[in-house]
DODO-738391 format. One record per residue (C-alpha): residue in one letter; x, y, z. Coordinates in steps of 0.05 Angstrom, whole numbers, padded with zeros to 5 digits, always signed. Example, Ala and Ser with C-alpha at 12.3 -4.5 7.8 and 13.67 -1.06 7.14 Angstrom:
# residues 2
A+00246-00090+00156/S+00273-00021+00143/
//
This chain:
# residues 670
X+02860+00953+03996/X+02925+00912+03996/X+02900+00867+04052/X+02861+00827+04000/X+02920+00816+03954/X+02954+00748+03956/X+03025+00743+03983/X+03064+00797+03949/X+03132+00793+03916/X+03183+00846+03898/X+03180+00850+03823/X+03236+00902+03815/X+03302+00865+03808/X+03359+00913+03822/X+03426+00900+03789/X+03490+00941+03781/X+03467+00980+03721/X+03400+00995+03754/X+03352+00960+03707/X+03294+00914+03721/X+03306+00842+03702/X+03233+00822+03703/X+03251+00761+03663/X+03273+00729+03729/X+03200+00720+03745/X+03204+00658+03703/X+03260+00630+03745/X+03222+00634+03810/X+03209+00572+03851/X+03134+00569+03844/X+03077+00595+03801/X+03002+00592+03812/X+02956+00567+03758/X+02881+00566+03745/X+02844+00536+03686/X+02768+00538+03680/X+02723+00487+03650/X+02690+00503+03584/X+02616+00511+03567/X+02592+00508+03494/X+02538+00562+03491/X+02519+00545+03419/X+02547+00500+03364/X+02563+00433+03397/X+02589+00379+03349/X+02608+00431+03297/X+02682+00425+03312/X+02692+00353+03289/X+02640+00364+03234/X+02682+00421+03206/X+02743+00376+03205/X+02707+00334+03152/X+02718+00390+03103/X+02787+00359+03093/X+02752+00302+03055/X+02690+00336+03028/X+02700+00408+03004/X+02625+00421+03002/X+02620+00416+03078/X+02615+00485+03111/X+02663+00505+03167/X+02638+00491+03237/X+02624+00549+03284/X+02613+00550+03360/X+02607+00601+03416/X+02646+00576+03476/X+02664+00605+03543/X+02704+00585+03605/X+02666+00572+03669/X+02674+00604+03737/X+02694+00536+03763/X+02760+00503+03748/X+02825+00471+03770/X+02875+00507+03815/X+02948+00487+03821/X+03019+00508+03837/X+03078+00488+03794/X+03153+00486+03799/X+03210+00463+03755/X+03234+00391+03765/X+03278+00342+03729/X+03218+00294+03725/X+03145+00304+03708/X+03105+00299+03773/X+03032+00312+03787/X+03007+00310+03859/X+02937+00318+03885/X+02895+00301+03945/X+02831+00326+03913/X+02775+00276+03928/X+02741+00289+03861/X+02800+00262+03823/X+02809+00199+03866/X+02883+00201+03851/X+02944+00211+03894/X+03006+00226+03853/X+03041+00210+03789/X+03115+00212+03773/X+03152+00197+03708/X+03218+00213+03676/X+03216+00265+03621/X+03227+00211+03569/X+03182+00207+03508/X+03172+00132+03507/X+03154+00129+03581/X+03105+00187+03577/X+03072+00160+03515/X+03062+00093+03549/X+03025+00126+03606/X+02984+00169+03557/X+02960+00107+03521/X+02934+00076+03586/X+02868+00097+03617/X+02857+00144+03676/X+02867+00216+03696/X+02943+00215+03690/X+02939+00193+03618/X+02917+00264+03600/X+02974+00299+03635/X+03024+00249+03608/X+02999+00260+03537/X+03012+00334+03542/X+03080+00325+03575/X+03100+00276+03520/X+03084+00328+03467/X+03125+00381+03504/X+03182+00331+03513/X+03182+00314+03438/X+03178+00383+03409/X+03206+00430+03462/X+03258+00386+03497/X+03249+00417+03566/X+03260+00385+03633/X+03199+00369+03675/X+03152+00404+03722/X+03121+00386+03789/X+03047+00405+03793/X+03008+00405+03857/X+02932+00408+03844/X+02907+00446+03905/X+02833+00455+03891/X+02780+00434+03841/X+02708+00459+03838/X+02697+00437+03766/X+02649+00378+03759/X+02677+00317+03723/X+02643+00282+03665/X+02589+00336+03660/X+02602+00363+03590/X+02649+00417+03617/X+02714+00385+03592/X+02751+00374+03657/X+02802+00332+03618/X+02815+00391+03571/X+02822+00437+03631/X+02877+00396+03662/X+02912+00389+03595/X+02912+00465+03587/X+02937+00473+03658/X+02997+00428+03644/X+03015+00468+03581/X+03010+00533+03620/X+03058+00505+03672/X+03111+00488+03619/X+03099+00553+03582/X+03109+00598+03642/X+03165+00560+03676/X+03206+00550+03612/X+03186+00614+03576/X+03162+00578+03513/X+03129+00641+03487/X+03063+00605+03470/X+03003+00649+03457/X+02934+00627+03479/X+02919+00592+03413/X+02985+00555+03418/X+02969+00532+03489/X+02901+00508+03464/X+02931+00470+03406/X+02984+00434+03447/X+02931+00414+03498/X+02890+00385+03441/X+02946+00346+03409/X+02969+00322+03477/X+02900+00296+03495/X+02896+00260+03428/X+02955+00218+03450/X+02908+00186+03500/X+02848+00142+03487/X+02805+00205+03488/X+02778+00233+03423/X+02765+00305+03444/X+02736+00358+03398/X+02772+00421+03378/X+02728+00466+03420/X+02743+00430+03486/X+02809+00469+03498/X+02774+00536+03491/X+02782+00540+03566/X+02852+00566+03551/X+02819+00633+03535/X+02792+00639+03606/X+02722+00661+03627/X+02708+00701+03565/X+02664+00680+03506/X+02699+00665+03440/X+02675+00649+03370/X+02711+00588+03344/X+02711+00570+03270/X+02733+00500+03248/X+02755+00495+03176/X+02788+00428+03164/X+02849+00428+03210/X+02848+00504+03216/X+02818+00535+03279/X+02805+00610+03285/X+02786+00641+03351/X+02755+00710+03359/X+02738+00740+03427/X+02667+00766+03433/X+02653+00832+03467/X+02590+00830+03509/X+02539+00886+03506/X+02506+00867+03572/X+02504+00816+03629/X+02484+00744+03614/X+02468+00701+03675/X+02473+00627+03658/X+02460+00566+03701/X+02483+00497+03682/X+02467+00432+03719/X+02486+00358+03718/X+02423+00319+03700/X+02448+00259+03740/X+02423+00212+03686/X+02485+00192+03646/X+02499+00185+03572/X+02544+00146+03525/X+02585+00199+03491/X+02625+00148+03451/X+02561+00120+03419/X+02534+00191+03405/X+02597+00210+03368/X+02602+00144+03331/X+02531+00149+03306/X+02535+00222+03285/X+02601+00210+03250/X+02564+00164+03201/X+02537+00227+03168/X+02608+00250+03149/X+02644+00263+03105/X+02591+00244+03053/X+02517+00241+03068/X+02477+00187+03031/X+02411+00183+03070/X+02362+00237+03089/X+02380+00230+03162/X+02453+00241+03146/X+02437+00301+03102/X+02396+00330+03160/X+02456+00324+03206/X+02502+00359+03157/X+02451+00414+03147/X+02441+00424+03222/X+02515+00425+03238/X+02533+00466+03176/X+02488+00516+03143/X+02436+00522+03198/X+02489+00523+03253/X+02525+00581+03219/X+02460+00620+03216/X+02446+00606+03290/X+02517+00625+03311/X+02516+00690+03271/X+02452+00711+03306/X+02477+00689+03374/X+02541+00729+03368/X+02502+00791+03351/X+02455+00781+03410/X+02515+00774+03456/X+02547+00838+03428/X+02481+00875+03434/X+02467+00850+03504/X+02401+00822+03481/X+02388+00767+03533/X+02316+00754+03513/X+02331+00740+03440/X+02391+00698+03458/X+02347+00656+03503/X+02296+00646+03447/X+02353+00625+03402/X+02375+00573+03453/X+02306+00542+03449/X+02307+00543+03373/X+02377+00512+03371/X+02351+00455+03414/X+02292+00444+03368/X+02339+00440+03308/X+02382+00390+03344/X+02323+00347+03365/X+02292+00346+03296/X+02355+00342+03252/X+02410+00310+03293/X+02379+00267+03348/X+02347+00216+03299/X+02417+00192+03282/X+02426+00167+03353/X+02356+00160+03384/X+02380+00113+03440/X+02422+00169+03471/X+02393+00234+03443/X+02320+00223+03458/X+02345+00245+03527/X+02281+00241+03569/X+02311+00273+03631/X+02337+00333+03591/X+02270+00345+03557/X+02230+00336+03620/X+02274+00389+03652/X+02268+00436+03592/X+02192+00430+03596/X+02187+00446+03670/X+02141+00506+03677/X+02174+00528+03742/X+02240+00533+03705/X+02210+00568+03644/X+02183+00623+03690/X+02254+00639+03712/X+02290+00635+03646/X+02294+00664+03576/X+02313+00597+03546/X+02350+00531+03556/X+02385+00476+03518/X+02430+00415+03524/X+02505+00420+03531/X+02565+00388+03496/X+02548+00323+03461/X+02477+00333+03487/X+02438+00273+03514/X+02422+00266+03588/X+02487+00297+03610/X+02484+00371+03626/X+02432+00426+03615/X+02443+00501+03611/X+02394+00558+03624/X+02395+00633+03614/X+02364+00665+03676/X+02326+00730+03671/X+02365+00767+03725/X+02407+00758+03787/X+02348+00740+03831/X+02319+00688+03783/X+02389+00659+03774/X+02392+00646+03849/X+02321+00618+03851/X+02336+00572+03792/X+02397+00542+03827/X+02357+00531+03890/X+02301+00497+03851/X+02348+00452+03812/X+02385+00430+03875/X+02329+00426+03926/X+02270+00402+03883/X+02305+00364+03827/X+02366+00339+03864/X+02415+00366+03811/X+02481+00400+03825/X+02476+00469+03794/X+02529+00522+03778/X+02525+00595+03760/X+02561+00629+03703/X+02555+00704+03696/X+02584+00737+03634/X+02589+00812+03641/X+02601+00869+03594/X+02672+00896+03602/X+02671+00963+03636/X+02674+01016+03583/X+02736+01060+03589/X+02706+01129+03605/X+02762+01159+03647/X+02833+01181+03631/X+02891+01203+03674/X+02952+01244+03654/X+03011+01256+03701/X+03041+01325+03688/X+03079+01340+03753/X+03150+01336+03724/X+03197+01395+03721/X+03215+01388+03648/X+03290+01395+03660/X+03307+01367+03592/X+03274+01427+03559/X+03309+01479+03602/X+03311+01539+03598/X+03243+01541+03563/X+03212+01507+03623/X+03233+01564+03669/X+03170+01598+03647/X+03129+01546+03607/X+03111+01477+03631/X+03137+01425+03582/X+03068+01399+03565/X+03049+01470+03542/X+03105+01473+03490/X+03070+01485+03423/X+03060+01442+03361/X+03020+01455+03298/X+02961+01407+03293/X+02927+01379+03231/X+02876+01436+03231/X+02932+01487+03226/X+02923+01513+03297/X+02982+01522+03343/X+02966+01484+03406/X+03001+01465+03471/X+03019+01391+03469/X+02972+01376+03528/X+02914+01407+03490/X+02927+01359+03431/X+02921+01302+03481/X+02858+01329+03514/X+02825+01342+03447/X+02836+01270+03426/X+02806+01245+03492/X+02746+01290+03481/X+02738+01265+03410/X+02737+01191+03429/X+02684+01202+03483/X+02724+01203+03548/X+02679+01233+03602/X+02728+01251+03657/X+02802+01268+03655/X+02847+01272+03717/X+02911+01314+03712/X+02963+01294+03765/X+03004+01355+03785/X+03030+01391+03845/X+02991+01447+03879/X+03036+01503+03852/X+03018+01482+03781/X+02943+01483+03791/X+02938+01558+03778/X+02975+01548+03712/X+02921+01501+03687/X+02864+01541+03716/X+02889+01603+03681/X+02891+01568+03614/X+02827+01527+03617/X+02781+01564+03662/X+02798+01638+03655/X+02760+01667+03595/X+02794+01711+03545/X+02784+01785+03553/X+02731+01814+03507/X+02783+01852+03468/X+02826+01789+03458/X+02766+01748+03437/X+02743+01800+03387/X+02810+01798+03351/X+02804+01723+03338/X+02784+01697+03269/X+02718+01659+03268/X+02753+01591+03264/X+02790+01606+03328/X+02728+01634+03363/X+02694+01568+03348/X+02753+01530+03377/X+02743+01567+03443/X+02680+01524+03452/X+02724+01461+03448/X+02769+01488+03504/X+02707+01504+03546/X+02679+01434+03535/X+02746+01401+03553/X+02751+01444+03616/X+02686+01414+03642/X+02717+01345+03640/X+02780+01363+03680/X+02795+01340+03750/X+02859+01348+03791/X+02899+01302+03835/X+02964+01323+03869/X+03031+01291+03878/X+03064+01328+03935/X+03131+01291+03930/X+03169+01265+03870/X+03171+01189+03883/X+03169+01162+03812/X+03120+01150+03756/X+03083+01095+03793/X+03073+01139+03853/X+03046+01195+03809/X+02997+01148+03776/X+02971+01122+03843/X+02949+01193+03862/X+02890+01182+03815/X+02868+01118+03851/X+02806+01151+03881/X+02789+01182+03814/X+02794+01114+03780/X+02749+01083+03833/X+02762+01011+03809/X+02744+01027+03737/X+02791+01015+03679/X+02826+01080+03661/X+02866+01105+03602/X+02935+01129+03623/X+02972+01178+03578/X+03039+01213+03585/X+03034+01288+03590/X+03093+01298+03543/X+03072+01250+03488/X+03023+01260+03431/X+02998+01211+03379/X+02984+01211+03305/X+02941+01157+03273/X+02955+01127+03205/X+02884+01103+03192/X+02839+01158+03217/X+02821+01122+03282/X+02855+01157+03341/X+02910+01114+03372/X+02876+01118+03440/X+02811+01092+03410/X+02848+01034+03377/X+02877+01017+03446/X+02809+01019+03479/X+02778+00975+03425/X+02834+00924+03435/X+02822+00925+03511/X+02748+00912+03500/X+02765+00848+03464/X+02810+00821+03520/X+02788+00853+03586/X+02861+00852+03610/X+02904+00913+03627/X+02940+00936+03564/X+03003+00972+03544/X+03010+01011+03479/X+03072+00986+03442/X+03116+01009+03385/X+03176+00979+03351/X+03242+01009+03374/X+03312+00999+03346/X+03358+00953+03385/X+03406+01011+03393/X+03355+01050+03435/X+03324+00995+03478/X+03363+01022+03539/X+03318+01083+03538/X+03251+01045+03539/X+03211+00997+03580/X+03213+00936+03533/X+03160+00882+03528/X+03163+00812+03498/X+03111+00757+03489/X+03071+00719+03437/X+03022+00745+03386/X+02948+00734+03402/X+02919+00751+03333/X+02936+00740+03261/X+02945+00814+03248/X+03000+00813+03301/X+02975+00875+03336/X+02958+00843+03404/X+03016+00814+03444/X+03006+00768+03504/X+03062+00796+03546/X+03108+00746+03582/X+03169+00789+03599/X+03181+00862+03617/X+03247+00897+03626/X+03259+00970+03642/X+03316+00999+03601/X+03352+00934+03584/X+03421+00928+03554/X+03424+00909+03480/X+03454+00842+03497/X+03398+00826+03546/X+03345+00849+03496/X+03374+00804+03441/X+03374+00744+03487/X+03306+00751+03521/X+03263+00806+03492/X+03265+00794+03417/X+03196+00782+03385/X+03187+00750+03317/X+03134+00776+03269/X+03112+00764+03198/X+03154+00824+03176/X+03218+00809+03214/X+03250+00756+03258/X+03279+00809+03304/X+03233+00861+03334/X+03235+00900+03400/X+03174+00933+03429/X+03178+00993+03474/X+03123+01032+03508/X+03081+01074+03459/X+03061+01122+03515/X+02990+01100+03531/X+02962+01046+03576/X+02896+01018+03602/X+02902+01004+03676/X+02854+00962+03717/X+02842+00961+03792/X+02895+00905+03799/X+02949+00954+03777/X+02927+01005+03829/X+02925+00952+03883/X+02997+00933+03868/X+03019+01006+03868/X+02985+01014+03935/X+03024+00955+03962/X+03090+00980+03933/X+03081+01049+03965/X+03063+01021+04033/X+03120+00970+04032/X+03172+01016+04000/X+03183+00973+03938/X+03226+01022+03899/X+03284+01025+03849/X+03354+01052+03864/X+03328+01123+03855/X+03278+01110+03912/X+03221+01113+03861/X+03158+01071+03857/X+03156+01041+03787/X+03095+01030+03744/X+03135+00974+03711/X+03136+00936+03777/X+03060+00938+03781/X+03052+00917+03708/X+03100+00858+03719/X+03061+00835+03780/X+02995+00839+03743/X+03025+00804+03683/X+03042+00744+03724/X+02980+00741+03768/X+02924+00765+03721/X+02954+00773+03651/X+02977+00833+03612/X+02968+00850+03538/X+03005+00896+03492/X+02976+00930+03431/X+03011+00961+03371/X+02970+01020+03346/X+02970+01038+03273/X+03003+01105+03285/X+03063+01141+03315/X+03076+01173+03382/X+03117+01237+03389/X+03157+01253+03451/X+03155+01327+03470/X+03199+01317+03532/X+03270+01327+03504/X+03301+01374+03454/X+03318+01325+03398/X+03251+01289+03401/X+03214+01356+03405/X+03249+01380+03342/X+03223+01318+03305/X+03153+01326+03332/X+03150+01399+03310/X+03173+01382+03240/X+03129+01320+03230/X+03066+01323+03273/X+03002+01345+03241/X+03024+01334+03169/
//
């Protein structure tokens, strides 16, 4: 498996007090970057139309469904005193650019025309507001078409912000990256819309709402697979004229044509977007395709008359009317500012998607691209390592495994801690559960879960407890076992479930931790719901006092949502000192300027985490105790793929040491 992983790095920094200084990731010599283009699925022009609400309160907020493309811009970046961009990519027809990190010089370049004006505009914003030194960016690859309605200029602006953010640890969340890219591009002659920088959110669909200067972004969870194709019509359009003519309808409409534009981009657009979002969430490709056709009809009848020279778009409409294309698709429409620029289609399946691309390229001479948006794999599996000796609960653990120490649950029943966990997994719909133990412990679990009570014992039980026996029998059918034959650390234990996970996302729980929700939704269900909105591996988080950070894995980053429950993780440190935590791991929130977030005790791991664990085991990447760390794998995935944290509305209870166990017994279940 590890043969397919890019060049690996050792992410466990060992220092004298034996902690991980994962923050040093940001001081490395080079980082790799990728930014996709963006495709507006529905709602083009609504971004700048929504801004007009600043001047006319009766205008409705704009709404659009936008996604990143599979194509994009690839680069490497390093710190430098100057701001340097190098490229030998033929598509860009540029060689290199170099400028001092001085505001006046960067602004002067931004105000000139050309590709480098965009990157200079962003760098000038960073220089003015963040006062960093420069970066050197090498653009290594680009498969994103230019001037095709896919916002290649926005993509490179986002890429530059990402470089500064990661190299200088600016703690920008995705919305912050998007906003700086927007303001940076506005320092050029370009007049981009607010939806262009949605490529910052990657290849996932988002719902964007534009209310004056305010922009809200909500990730959309897909209920099925949507196979799009988009193509350059090779006809050309004058975007500046389109925008100039349509802008005449705002902020106040005086003619019927202008009123039609405001209606189409306001009330009717909101109705279309609301339906489109539901069809995406339901996985209803056919209805989404029909809605694409309807959205195009609305645009042609209500918006195009404001700019007939550009929006009559004969090539676009000839392509939309092609019967050969209609046979392969559920629907089609124009893209971006519309006109004869780019067209998008929703293919019926994988085979028709391929046929459509072939037809567009071979018969119509258009360059076509695929975009497949898939439903995130539902989390249906869980793993629980339970192979520890439980030495902190000695002498009880001479005869009882620590995860079988009892607590009183909400229903008044006295249950082993592991059964509380398993019951929660059963309740939220987890299908299969893998317990990681050693062979000697297998009989212990088999005796509890698979050996029926004697008839005499069963007869003595009250009816409530007899009914609960069915719960234990149901849970037993979901159990699987994996074995850790040698104690080589938590990461090593987790990897023993690699075959069980089988490349699916899995919920990881600690065998000596139980959870209590504050809102009625189990904490593990809250975590899964958050994962479904991001698609990235996720760590459950909880606030911890500064005085105890040296007993936790501590995570820092930037908030991704207004509720401040989803954290885009940028730094990880295993058991840091208080001084280090104050300097590098403090996270501000609406409630406090000083927060520290430790592991809550539950995770969602993707195949990338298991691939890194595999590499660490084979290459003996261990800590001073000769243990393979899960923290190392999470740090690697954080840098290469992205890692999110989630703060459940609830509390976790540690059953693994005497003082914590005393608290759990007195509080849990009340």
